VOLOZA-782184 format. One line per field, with one value per residue: x, y, z of N, C-alpha, C, O, CB in turn; residue number from 1; residue in one letter. Coordinates in steps of 0.2 Angstrom, whole numbers, m for minus. Glycine has a CB too. Layout:
// VOLOZA-782184
nX (X, ...) $
nY (Y, ...) $
nZ (Z, ...) $
caX (X, ...) $
caY (Y, ...) $
caZ (Z, ...) $
cX (X, ...) $
cY (Y, ...) $
cZ (Z, ...) $
oX (X, ...) $
oY (Y, ...) $
oZ (Z, ...) $
cbX (X, ...) $
cbY (Y, ...) $
cbZ (Z, ...) $
num (NUM, ...) $
residu (A, ...) $
This chain:
// VOLOZA-782184
nX (m289, m306, m320, m337, m354, m369, m386, m401, m417, m428, m442, m446, m445, m445, m451, m462, m461, m457, m446, m440, m438, m428, m418, m415, m411, m399, m392, m391, m383, m371, m366, m365, m356, m344, m343, m342, m331, m321, m320, m318, m330, m341, m354, m372, m387, m404, m421, m439, m455, m460, m449, m432, m418, m403, m386, m372, m354, m339, m326, m330, m332, m333, m344, m354, m354, m358, m371, m378, m378, m387, m398, m402, m405, m418, m424, m426, m436, m443, m432, m425, m415, m408, m397, m381, m366, m350, m339, m330, m326, m329, m344, m348, m336, m330, m338, m341, m353, m365, m379, m393, m405, m410, m407, m412, m427, m441, m436, m433, m432, m438, m447, m445, m457, m466, m463, m461, m469, m463, m463, m459, m458, m456, m445, m428, m411, m402, m410, m412, m399, m395, m404, m401, m387, m390, m397, m388, m378, m386, m389, m376, m374, m383, m377) $
nY (m21, m20, m28, m25, m30, m26, m27, m25, m21, m15, m6, m11, m2, m4, m4, m9, m22, m40, m43, m30, m27, m37, m32, m20, m25, m32, m20, m14, m24, m24, m11, m11, m21, m15, m3, m8, m17, m8, m2, m12, m19, m32, m44, m49, m49, m50, m50, m47, m45, m35, m31, m27, m36, m36, m39, m32, m32, m27, m14, m2, 12, 11, 3, 10, 22, 15, 11, 23, 28, 19, 22, 34, 30, 30, 18, 12, 12, 16, 11, m1, m3, m17, m23, m19, m23, m27, m40, m55, m63, m62, m68, m67, m66, m69, m62, m47, m43, m54, m62, m68, m81, m83, m95, m106, m113, m103, m97, m83, m74, m84, m93, m83, m76, m85, m87, m74, m65, m55, m44, m29, m28, m41, m47, m52, m45, m56, m67, m63, m62, m75, m82, m77, m81, m95, m97, m93, m104, m114, m111, m112, m126, m130, m125) $
nZ (351, 354, 347, 341, 342, 333, 333, 324, 318, 305, 297, 281, 267, 253, 237, 223, 210, 213, 207, 205, 219, 222, 214, 220, 233, 228, 225, 237, 244, 236, 238, 252, 255, 248, 256, 269, 269, 267, 280, 289, 294, 296, 293, 293, 283, 281, 274, 274, 267, 275, 284, 287, 293, 303, 307, 312, 314, 321, 323, 336, 332, 318, 316, 322, 314, 302, 306, 308, 295, 289, 296, 291, 278, 266, 263, 274, 289, 305, 313, 324, 337, 344, 350, 356, 359, 366, 359, 359, 348, 331, 323, 309, 302, 289, 280, 272, 270, 272, 264, 269, 269, 257, 249, 257, 257, 260, 271, 275, 288, 294, 307, 316, 316, 321, 334, 339, 332, 326, 334, 342, 355, 360, 353, 354, 353, 354, 350, 336, 331, 333, 324, 311, 311, 311, 299, 289, 291, 287, 274, 269, 270, 260, 249) $
caX (m295, m312, m325, m344, m360, m375, m392, m406, m422, m431, m447, m443, m448, m444, m457, m461, m462, m452, m439, m437, m435, m422, m413, m414, m407, m393, m388, m389, m378, m365, m364, m363, m350, m339, m342, m340, m324, m316, m319, m318, m336, m343, m361, m377, m393, m410, m427, m445, m459, m461, m443, m425, m415, m396, m381, m365, m349, m332, m324, m335, m333, m335, m351, m359, m355, m362, m378, m380, m380, m393, m404, m403, m407, m425, m427, m428, m440, m444, m426, m425, m408, m409, m391, m375, m362, m343, m339, m324, m325, m335, m347, m348, m329, m329, m342, m342, m361, m368, m386, m396, m413, m412, m406, m416, m434, m446, m432, m432, m435, m442, m446, m446, m464, m470, m461, m462, m473, m458, m466, m453, m459, m454, m439, m422, m405, m399, m414, m411, m392, m395, m408, m396, m382, m392, m399, m382, m376, m391, m387, m369, m375, m386, m373) $
caY (m18, m24, m28, m24, m33, m22, m30, m21, m22, m9, m7, m12, 3, m6, m4, m12, m29, m44, m42, m23, m27, m41, m28, m16, m29, m33, m14, m13, m28, m22, m5, m12, m25, m11, 1, m12, m19, m2, 0, m18, m21, m38, m45, m52, m46, m53, m46, m49, m39, m30, m29, m29, m38, m36, m40, m28, m33, m23, m9, 2, 18, 9, 0, 16, 26, 11, 11, 30, 28, 14, 25, 39, 28, 30, 11, 9, 17, 13, 7, m3, m6, m22, m25, m16, m26, m30, m47, m58, m65, m61, m74, m66, m63, m70, m59, m40, m43, m60, m61, m75, m82, m84, m102, m110, m112, m100, m95, m76, m73, m90, m95, m77, m74, m90, m86, m67, m61, m49, m39, m26, m29, m48, m50, m49, m45, m62, m71, m61, m64, m83, m84, m75, m86, m102, m97, m93, m110, m119, m110, m115, m133, m131, m123) $
caZ (350, 355, 342, 344, 338, 333, 330, 323, 312, 303, 292, 274, 263, 246, 233, 216, 209, 217, 203, 207, 226, 222, 211, 226, 237, 225, 225, 244, 246, 233, 241, 259, 254, 247, 262, 275, 268, 268, 287, 293, 296, 294, 296, 289, 281, 278, 274, 272, 264, 280, 288, 286, 300, 301, 312, 310, 318, 319, 328, 338, 328, 311, 317, 324, 307, 297, 308, 307, 288, 288, 299, 286, 272, 265, 262, 281, 293, 311, 315, 331, 339, 349, 354, 354, 364, 364, 358, 359, 342, 326, 320, 302, 300, 282, 275, 273, 271, 270, 263, 272, 268, 250, 247, 261, 255, 265, 277, 276, 295, 296, 314, 321, 317, 325, 341, 342, 328, 325, 339, 345, 363, 361, 350, 357, 349, 354, 345, 329, 329, 332, 318, 305, 311, 309, 292, 285, 291, 283, 267, 267, 269, 254, 243) $
cX (m301, m317, m332, m349, m366, m380, m397, m411, m425, m437, m444, m448, m447, m451, m456, m462, m456, m446, m436, m434, m429, m417, m411, m409, m400, m389, m386, m383, m371, m362, m361, m357, m344, m337, m339, m333, m319, m315, m319, m324, m338, m351, m365, m383, m398, m416, m433, m449, m460, m455, m437, m422, m407, m392, m375, m360, m342, m330, m329, m337, m336, m342, m356, m360, m360, m370, m381, m382, m386, m399, m406, m406, m415, m428, m428, m432, m441, m438, m426, m419, m410, m403, m385, m370, m355, m343, m331, m322, m331, m337, m347, m342, m327, m333, m343, m349, m364, m376, m389, m403, m415, m412, m410, m423, m438, m442, m431, m436, m439, m441, m447, m453, m468, m469, m462, m467, m469, m461, m460, m453, m456, m448, m433, m416, m402, m403, m412, m404, m392, m398, m404, m391, m384, m394, m393, m378, m380, m390, m381, m370, m378, m382, m368) $
cY (m22, m23, m27, m28, m28, m26, m26, m24, m16, m11, m7, m7, 2, m6, m7, m19, m33, m43, m35, m23, m31, m37, m23, m19, m30, m26, m13, m17, m26, m16, m6, m16, m20, m6, m2, m14, m14, 0, m6, m20, m27, m39, m49, m48, m51, m48, m50, m44, m34, m27, m31, m31, m38, m36, m36, m30, m29, m18, m4, 8, 16, 7, 6, 20, 22, 11, 17, 30, 24, 18, 31, 37, 27, 23, 8, 14, 13, 8, 6, m6, m11, m24, m21, m18, m28, m37, m49, m60, m64, m68, m73, m64, m64, m66, m52, m39, m49, m58, m68, m75, m83, m91, m107, m108, m109, m98, m88, m75, m78, m91, m89, m76, m79, m89, m79, m63, m55, m43, m36, m27, m36, m50, m47, m49, m52, m67, m70, m63, m72, m85, m82, m80, m93, m102, m97, m100, m115, m117, m112, m122, m135, m130, m128) $
cZ (350, 349, 345, 339, 339, 330, 329, 318, 311, 298, 285, 270, 255, 243, 226, 216, 213, 213, 205, 214, 226, 219, 216, 231, 235, 226, 232, 246, 243, 236, 249, 259, 253, 253, 268, 275, 269, 275, 291, 297, 293, 296, 291, 288, 279, 278, 272, 269, 269, 284, 285, 293, 298, 307, 309, 316, 316, 325, 329, 334, 321, 311, 318, 317, 302, 299, 307, 299, 286, 291, 295, 279, 271, 264, 268, 284, 300, 313, 322, 333, 345, 353, 351, 360, 362, 363, 357, 352, 337, 323, 312, 299, 293, 277, 277, 273, 268, 269, 264, 270, 261, 247, 250, 260, 261, 271, 279, 283, 297, 304, 319, 322, 321, 333, 344, 338, 326, 329, 342, 352, 365, 359, 354, 352, 348, 349, 338, 327, 328, 326, 312, 305, 308, 302, 287, 285, 287, 276, 265, 266, 262, 248, 241) $
oX (m301, m318, m333, m347, m368, m379, m399, m410, m425, m437, m440, m454, m448, m455, m451, m465, m452, m440, m430, m429, m424, m411, m405, m404, m395, m383, m381, m378, m366, m356, m356, m352, m338, m332, m334, m329, m314, m310, m319, m324, m337, m353, m363, m385, m397, m416, m433, m446, m461, m455, m436, m425, m405, m394, m372, m362, m341, m333, m334, m343, m341, m346, m361, m365, m364, m374, m387, m387, m390, m404, m412, m408, m418, m434, m431, m431, m440, m439, m427, m417, m413, m404, m385, m370, m354, m347, m327, m316, m337, m334, m347, m342, m323, m332, m345, m351, m365, m379, m387, m407, m421, m416, m412, m426, m438, m445, m429, m442, m443, m436, m449, m455, m472, m473, m463, m468, m472, m460, m456, m447, m455, m445, m433, m417, m400, m400, m412, m404, m389, m396, m403, m389, m381, m393, m393, m376, m377, m389, m380, m366, m377, m382, m364) $
oY (m28, m17, m29, m28, m27, m29, m22, m28, m11, m16, m2, m8, 6, m9, m8, m22, m30, m43, m35, m21, m30, m37, m21, m16, m29, m26, m10, m15, m26, m16, m4, m15, m21, m6, 0, m14, m15, 3, m5, m23, m28, m36, m52, m45, m55, m43, m56, m38, m28, m22, m36, m29, m41, m34, m38, m30, m28, m18, m2, 9, 20, 8, 6, 22, 25, 12, 18, 33, 27, 18, 33, 41, 24, 23, 3, 20, 7, 2, 10, m12, m9, m26, m21, m15, m29, m41, m45, m59, m64, m73, m78, m60, m60, m67, m50, m34, m49, m54, m73, m70, m84, m93, m112, m103, m112, m97, m86, m75, m77, m91, m90, m74, m76, m90, m78, m58, m50, m38, m39, m27, m37, m55, m42, m53, m54, m71, m74, m66, m74, m90, m87, m82, m96, m107, m100, m103, m119, m122, m115, m125, m140, m133, m127) $
oZ (347, 347, 351, 333, 344, 324, 334, 314, 315, 295, 284, 269, 251, 246, 224, 221, 216, 217, 205, 216, 229, 221, 217, 233, 238, 227, 233, 249, 246, 238, 251, 263, 256, 255, 271, 279, 272, 277, 298, 302, 287, 301, 286, 293, 275, 281, 270, 268, 267, 286, 281, 298, 293, 313, 303, 322, 310, 330, 325, 331, 319, 307, 315, 316, 299, 295, 305, 298, 282, 287, 295, 275, 275, 264, 269, 283, 300, 315, 327, 330, 350, 359, 345, 365, 356, 367, 356, 350, 339, 322, 309, 294, 290, 271, 282, 276, 262, 273, 261, 270, 260, 244, 248, 262, 266, 276, 284, 283, 302, 306, 324, 327, 325, 337, 350, 340, 323, 326, 346, 355, 371, 362, 356, 347, 343, 346, 334, 322, 323, 322, 307, 299, 304, 298, 282, 280, 284, 272, 259, 262, 259, 243, 236) $
cbX (m295, m316, m325, m346, m361, m374, m393, m404, m427, m426, m453, m444, m446, m440, m460, m454, m461, m455, m441, m443, m441, m423, m415, m420, m410, m393, m393, m395, m379, m366, m369, m369, m350, m341, m348, m345, m323, m318, m325, m313, m342, m339, m364, m378, m392, m412, m426, m449, m466, m465, m444, m420, m418, m394, m379, m366, m347, m333, m318, m334, m327, m331, m351, m356, m348, m360, m378, m375, m374, m392, m403, m397, m404, m427, m422, m421, m447, m451, m420, m431, m403, m412, m390, m375, m365, m338, m342, m323, m324, m332, m354, m354, m324, m329, m349, m339, m364, m367, m388, m394, m416, m407, m399, m414, m438, m451, m425, m435, m439, m441, m440, m442, m467, m468, m454, m455, m479, m458, m471, m453, m466, m460, m439, m420, m400, m398, m421, m412, m388, m398, m414, m394, m379, m398, m403, m376, m376, m398, m388, m364, m379, m392, m369) $
cbY (m14, m22, m34, m17, m40, m15, m37, m14, m28, m4, m2, m19, 10, m12, 3, m10, m31, m51, m42, m18, m31, m47, m24, m13, m36, m35, m8, m15, m35, m20, 1, m17, m30, m7, 5, m18, m22, 4, 5, m16, m15, m44, m38, m59, m40, m60, m40, m52, m42, m33, m32, m23, m44, m29, m47, m21, m41, m20, m4, 4, 22, 4, m5, 20, 27, 4, 9, 35, 25, 8, 28, 44, 21, 34, 7, 8, 19, 9, 11, m8, 0, m29, m33, m8, m32, m28, m49, m64, m73, m57, m74, m62, m66, m77, m62, m36, m36, m66, m59, m76, m77, m80, m104, m110, m118, m105, m99, m72, m66, m96, m98, m71, m74, m97, m88, m64, m59, m48, m42, m19, m28, m52, m48, m54, m40, m65, m70, m54, m62, m86, m80, m68, m87, m104, m90, m88, m113, m117, m102, m113, m136, m127, m117) $
cbZ (343, 362, 337, 345, 340, 330, 334, 321, 314, 299, 293, 271, 265, 245, 232, 213, 202, 216, 195, 207, 230, 217, 205, 229, 239, 218, 223, 249, 243, 226, 242, 262, 249, 241, 263, 276, 260, 264, 289, 298, 296, 295, 297, 292, 276, 282, 269, 278, 262, 285, 295, 283, 303, 297, 314, 310, 319, 313, 325, 345, 328, 308, 322, 329, 304, 297, 315, 309, 283, 292, 306, 285, 271, 259, 258, 285, 290, 311, 313, 333, 342, 345, 354, 353, 367, 370, 351, 364, 342, 320, 322, 300, 304, 281, 276, 267, 268, 275, 255, 279, 271, 245, 247, 268, 253, 267, 277, 271, 295, 292, 315, 318, 310, 323, 343, 341, 332, 317, 344, 343, 365, 359, 343, 363, 351, 361, 347, 329, 335, 338, 318, 306, 318, 313, 290, 288, 299, 285, 266, 273, 275, 253, 245) $
num (1, 2, 3, 4, 5, 6, 7, 8, 9, 10, 11, 12, 13, 14, 15, 16, 17, 18, 19, 20, 21, 22, 23, 24, 25, 26, 27, 28, 29, 30, 31, 32, 33, 34, 35, 36, 37, 38, 39, 40, 41, 42, 43, 44, 45, 46, 47, 48, 49, 50, 51, 52, 53, 54, 55, 56, 57, 58, 59, 60, 61, 62, 63, 64, 65, 66, 67, 68, 69, 70, 71, 72, 73, 74, 75, 76, 77, 78, 79, 80, 81, 82, 83, 84, 85, 86, 87, 88, 89, 90, 91, 92, 93, 94, 95, 96, 97, 98, 99, 100, 101, 102, 103, 104, 105, 106, 107, 108, 109, 110, 111, 112, 113, 114, 115, 116, 117, 118, 119, 120, 121, 122, 123, 124, 125, 126, 127, 128, 129, 130, 131, 132, 133, 134, 135, 136, 137, 138, 139, 140, 141, 142, 143) $
residu (M, T, D, Y, R, L, V, Y, Y, S, A, N, R, L, N, G, T, A, E, Q, K, E, A, D, I, D, T, I, L, A, R, S, R, R, N, N, D, S, V, G, V, T, G, A, L, T, F, S, D, G, Y, F, A, Q, V, L, E, G, P, Q, G, A, V, E, V, T, F, E, R, I, Q, Q, D, G, R, H, S, D, V, H, L, L, E, F, V, P, I, A, D, R, T, F, S, N, W, S, M, A, Y, V, G, K, A, V, E, G, S, K, L, A, G, L, G, A, T, T, G, F, D, P, A, K, I, S, G, Q, Q, L, F, E, R, L, R, D, L, L, L, A, E, Q, A, V, A) $
């Protein structure tokens, strides 16, 4: 069975204080990990005040259903699919949903703004995938 990688970003509609947003992210992660684990989806998530960015990997149908659920979630708007491709190997196979950008100072979507301004016309799925992968590797080195 071939796995797929889906890369997207969306406008972040979380409201409230920094503490409330962090609690919302914790809730999102707990639910995502539980749901993803049950259907064999893995991946990584990061966010900024303006955007969520995520990579999902797994069986095509499970990834599609997961992405549909995300599109219906009121915490997201303006969802942009950047890439949906078959892959030989998963990059995030050890994480039902890794959360990246928390441990490395200032790294939430760091570097993307400088090169793309997070402009939908300029960012590619490959760039976003590589950034999340690199952030996760950097955080593992810190931990």
